[in-house]
N, C-alpha and C positions, 0 to 999 in steps of 0.2 A: 504494500500500500504506500502510495506516495504521500509525503508530507507537503502541505501547502508552503509556498515560499514565504519566508518571513519578510516583513517590510523593514526597510532601513529608514531611520529617522532623517529628516532633512538636515539636521546638524551633522550627522555622520556622513551623509552624501556630500555636504559642503566640505567637510574635513578631507574626505577622499579626493574630491576635486582639487582642493588646494595642494594636497600632497602630489597629485599627478602634475600640476603646474610646476611645482618646485622641482620635481624630478626631470621634467621636460626642459626647464630652463637650465638646470645643472648639466644635462646632456648636451644642450646646445652650446653652452659656454665652453664645456670641455672640448667639444668638436672644433669650435672656432679657434680656441687658443691652444689646443693640443696639450693642455695641462694635465688632464686626468689619465691619459693612456700612453704615457711615455712620449713626450714631445720630441720631435726631431730637432737636431742641433741647429737647423736653419730657421727655426721660428724666430721672428723678429719681435722684440719686446719694445714697448713704447718707453722712451727714456723718461719723459715727464708729461704729465697732463695738467691742464689748468686746474686751479683749485675749485672744489665744489662750492656752490653758494653756501653762505653761512648757516642757513637753517636746513640744508639738504642732508638727509641721512647718509651715513657712511657705509651702511650695509644694504644688501638687497632687500627691498620692501615689496610686499604684495598688497593689493587693495581689493575693493569690492565696489561694484556699481550700486548706487542707490539715490533716490530722489531727495528733495528737500524734506527734512524731518526724519531722516534715517541714519544720521551719523552715529547716534548712540547705539543703535541696533548693529551697525557695522562694527563698531568698536567692541561690542559684547561677543561677537563671533569668535574673536581670537586676536592675536597680536598683529593685526593688519595696520599698515601705515598710510594707505591712500584711500580716498573716497572719490569715486569716478562719476562724472555726469557727462553724457553726450549732449551737446547743445544742438538739438535737432531743429529742423525747419530751415528757413532762410529768409533773407531780407525780401520784403515784398509779398510774403505769404501771410495768411490770416493768423496762423497759430505757430509762429516761430518763438524761440526761447525768450526774446525780449518782451513777449506778451505774457509770460508765465507768472509774473509778479508786477504789481503796479510800478510804474516808472522804470521798468527794466531792471529791478533790484534783485532778480533771481541769483545772478552770479555772486553779488556781494553777500546776500543772505546765505547762500550755500557755502561760500568760503568762510564766513564767520562761524557758522554752525560746525563745519568740519574742524576748524582750528580749535573751537571750544571743546571738542571731543578728542583732541589730540591727533587728528588725522590731517594729512596734507590733501587739499582739494586738487583734483585733476580734471581739466575740461578738455574734451575732444570734440 
């Protein structure tokens, strides 16, 4: 007799998805740099890079997409550093992002909310 499949909680699914992203990013970085699997002697290393912006994290950060009012929820998921919002629409359309809040304040409100929750806002 077969046992019915067990359901996986959304939090567990999110955790597995984040793990998959981290593993994929690690594999991509290793492949691009040759660091993980015995780099050939001809790999060129960058002598120096410009400094990071003062508030930019020094480690790899992951984030999650969420609308205005979701920063605390994103922060509660785990140690995420970024809060993403796609600025959809376009100038000349009826429902583009500048109409989402009075006086086009969506970006400002989103950035303030993200920063108050300890997240860096990212707009694409």
